[in-house]
N, C-alpha and C positions, 0 to 999 in steps of 0.2 A: 278779366283784370290780368291774366299773365301777360295779355299784348300790350297792356299800358306798362308794366313793371318792365317788359322786354325792352319796350320802345324808349322811356325814359330813361333807363337808370341801364340797360345794357345787362340787366339780371336775367339768369333763365331757372328760375325753380321751378322743381318737379309740378309740386303743388302748392296752390295758394287758399289758404282757409279764412273763412269769412267768421268776424265774430260779429254781436250787434252793433258794435260803434268802429271796426276798424276791421282791415285784411293784416295777415300775417303768414309769414314763410320762413323753412329753414333753409339756410346755404353753406355750406362747408363748415358745420357746428355751429354758427351764428344765426339767430333769431330776428328776423326784420318784421317791421311793422309800420302799415301804409294808413294813416289816420288822417281824418278831413281837419283841416286847419281852419277853428272857430275863432280866431283873434283878428284883429285889424291887420291887413299887411305890412302897413308901414313898421308893423313892430318884427316882421321875420326876419328882417336884416339884422338888430339887433339881438334877437334872441339867438341867431347862427353864430355870430360873433361871440355872444357871451358863452356857449356851448364850448367852442374853439378854446377860449380862457381854461373854461374848468376841465377840457381834458389835458391842457398844457401841465395843470397842477394834478395830473392823474386822476383826476373825478371819476367816477362809476357811470355818470350821467351819459344818457340814450345817445347816442352819436347821429346829430341829423347828416342824411346823404344828399348830396347835390346829383340833379338829374345834368342828363347829357349839356344842358346850355349851362352848366354850373348855377343853377338857380336851387334854391331851397325849396321852392313850391312847385307843383306840377299841377296843372287843370285837367278835372275828367268832369266832361258835361258840364265847363264852366265851374266847377267847384273846386276849391283848392285844397290840395292834399299834400302831408309831407312823409317822406319816409325815413325812420331812423333804423338805425343797428343798436341791438340791447348788447350794454356792458357788464351790468348786473345779472349776475346768473341764479341768486338766491332772489325768493320772493316770499314775502309773510306779512302779516298785517301790522301796522306801523303802531310803534311805542315812541314815548314820548323822547327816549334817548337816541331814538333812529333821527327825529328831527333834529333835537339837538345837534348831534354829530353831522347832518348835513350843514346846517346851519353855519356852525363854526368852521367848518371845513372851507367854505364858500365865501369866506369873508373877505370884503375889501377888493372884489373883482373889479375893475374898470367898465363900465358899459354905458351904452347910449342912455341919455336922460328919457328916452321913451318908455323904459321900463321901470323908472322911478315910481314906487306910490308910497313915499315916506311921508307927502304931505296930507295926513290923517285928517286934521280938521278941514283942511281945503276941499278936499275930497267928499267926507262926511256930510259936512253944510250943504252943497251943492246935491247931494242925493235926498237929503231931508228936505230941502225946497220942492226939489221934484215929486215926492212922494206926496207931499202935502197938495200940490197944484192938481195933481194926480188924484188923488182920493177924493178931491171935492168934485169932478167931474163924474167918476165910476165907481163910489162907495155906496151909493145904493142898492148895486148890484151884489154887494159882498157883505150884509151884516154883521159876519163874525170880524172882519178884518175892519170894517167901521166901528165897530164896540172894544178894540183892542189895539189898534195902531198909535193911537195919542199917548198910551203908555209907553210904547217902545220908541215913539219920538222924543218924548220926552225923557228917557233913558238916553237917547243918542243926544240930547243936548248937553246932558250931564258929562259925558264922554267928551263930546267938542270943548265944553269950557274946562274939561280936565287938562285935556291935552295941550290947548291953546296955552293955559298958564304955566304948564311943564315946561313949554317951549320955550315962553317969556323969560321965565325964572333962571334955565340953564346955559350955564358958561360953554360947557362941554358936551357935545351931540356925540351918542355912540356912532360907529361906524356900520356902513349897511352890508346886508349878505345878500346873496341870493334867498331866495323866500317863494313862497306860493300864493296864489290868491284866496284858495282856499285849503284846508286839510279836511278832508271829508271820512266819515264813517267807517267806509269800507275801503280806505285808501290803504294801498300796499306799496311797500319797497319800488315795484314797478312805476306805482305812480308817482311817487316821491322823488326819481331822477327821470322822469318824463318832462323835457325841455317845454313843451306847450303848455305847463302849468307855472313856468318861471316868473317870478318878477322879480325888483330888487326892494328891501324893505329892511326894516330892522328885524335882528334876530328873533326879537319877544312876539313877532305879528304871527309865526307859524304856531309856536307855543300857546299863545292866548287862541288861536282858531281850534287847536287840538282838543284844549280844556273845553271850549265851549261845545263843540260838536260832541264830545265824549259825556258832559254834564245831562245834554239836554239826549241822549241816548242811552240812558241809565247807568254811566259807569261811574264809579266811586272813583273820581280821580284826584281826588285830594291827597293822597298819599304819594302818587306821581309827582303833583305839584310839589307838595313841602319835600321830597325827597330833590328835587331839581333846586329849590332853593336854598335845600342846606350846601348842596355840591357845587353850586357855582355863586361867586359873588358876585350878585348884579350890583352894579350902580342905583345910586337914589334915581337916577334919570330912567334907567331900563325897568325898576319897579313901578316906576310911575306909570312909564308906556305900556306896562303889563297891566297896568290896573284901568288904564284908558280903555284898552283892547278889550279887556272881559266886560268893562261897562257897554262897549259899544253892541248892540244886539242884530248882529250880522245873520246871526241864526234865524232870528226873525224875518228880517227885510230880503234874505236869500227865498224865504217859502214865498214872502209876500209877492215878490217879482213874478215867481213860476206861476202863482195862482192868477194874476191879473194877466199873465200871458196864456192861460189855457191849460198849462202843463199839470199842475196840482189842483185837487180840489181843496177848496177852503177847510174843510175838518182836517187836514193835514195841521193846521195851528195848532191843534188841542195837545199836542205833546208836549208842545212848547207853555201852553196857556197853565195847564195843570202844575208846571213846575216854576212858575214866576216865583211865590213865596219862597220856596226851598233856594232858588237862584239867588234871590235877594240875601239870605244867609249865607250864603256861599262866599257873594260879594264882600261881604262884611267880615267872614272869616279871615279871608285875604289881607284884608285889611289891617284887621287887628293883629295877624300874624305879622306883617312886616313893618308895625309900627315899633316894635320889639328892635328891627335893624335900622330903621331909618324912620324920621318925623315927615310926613308926608300929609297934605290937606286933608282932611274927613270930609264925605257927603254926608250931611245930618241925618237926612231921612232913611241912610241905609244904617242905619245904628240897632242893630237888631239881637237877639240872642244870638252865640256864636254856633255855628254850623260843626258837627261832630267831627274832631280832627283826628280821630284814631281811625 
């Protein structure tokens, strides 16, 4: 790997260390990471431009380093990699406050539309259509998936109807922010500022994904959520967006895709299936909490006994 770093970047570290998912080295007190690029190649230009705009406002985003050809991607054995320099010195597990700070600092940064993921209803509808066609062909091989997927497709359809109604009724659309496709359980500040995770979306996207991930990994996330709602004056539109995001079962669909691709066993779904009733209570609690602030349309079948608010 030293030869590639020497050749592409004219950098000469003494040692390069291998992590299961990337390579890294230290040079003049800076840490560098050489990471496989697993996104569409069309997105790397906009991602690089986005990080430049972020750096211009003194963001702590990791800095993508161009190679000697002034390209952000280098190919090794026909596989694309990027090199970035880490700017954030501290690393710790994420809290909701870390995510909120990141989103608020990186609001209204202009970028290429290729990174925009704010058309939730359209994206979700396409995904559901694909899943329904796929499961009709392979469902017999996955009995646990076959027994459970219709419930989660139904939940997603509720989310789609809700977001479409919300967008149709609102005259003012919230500003967009740098966000992430997913916020995972073991994410740290290092992951939060990794440009390979960036997209453009509403601020509540990351918040919703953090809440769902925390809930299904046995964290009592309600207190964090309630504190967030108390400290931030969310508009009616954002409250509705967050509700739609919480309704949409990305936590199930992500595992489903990994199962179909052979990367997970079906039994990994059990952690979700065991908490379905509890999550319905959580959704109803969020709804009952925010109707004290603003009226939003209910979802009748989620009218349940309220989750513990303390």
